[in-house]
C-alpha positions, 0 to 999 in steps of 0.5 A, a space after each residue: 500499500 503506498 504512503 498518504 504522507 507528501 514528499 515535499 515539505 509544507 508549507 507547500 504553497 511556494 516552493 522554493 524551487 521556483 522563486 524567480 516565477 512568482 517575482 515574475 509573475 508579481 512584476 507582471 502584475 504590479 508593472 503593468 498599465 491596468 494595475 497602475 489605472 487602478 492604483 491612480 483611480 484609487 489615489 483619486 477616490 481616496 484624495 479628490 473624492 472622485 474617479 480619475 478621469 481620462 486627462 487623469 490616467 493619461 498623465 498619472 498611469 503613463 508616470 507610474 509607468 515611467 517609475 513615478 511612485 505613489 508618492 509624487 502622484 499623491 504629492 502632485 494632487 495634494 497641491 492640485 487647485 481642485 483639492 485646496 478647493 476641496 478644502 476650502 468647503 
């Protein structure tokens, strides 16, 4: 009778044999234009209380694609005339 004990170590979620594949998958997801658009929209919802529009996607998702950080995008949002007007209420 065959043993039911697995011959691999637990936990088996991320076997040590393939760490590069996990890193590549993360780069594909977090480096994608789609993720950058989702991130821009989330920042707009959080700071501007509205969804991002086409101009925001064109400006900020492209900037993130080129290497801009969330902090840079947030600083641009917080220094905008729109944010200033929103805070005057």
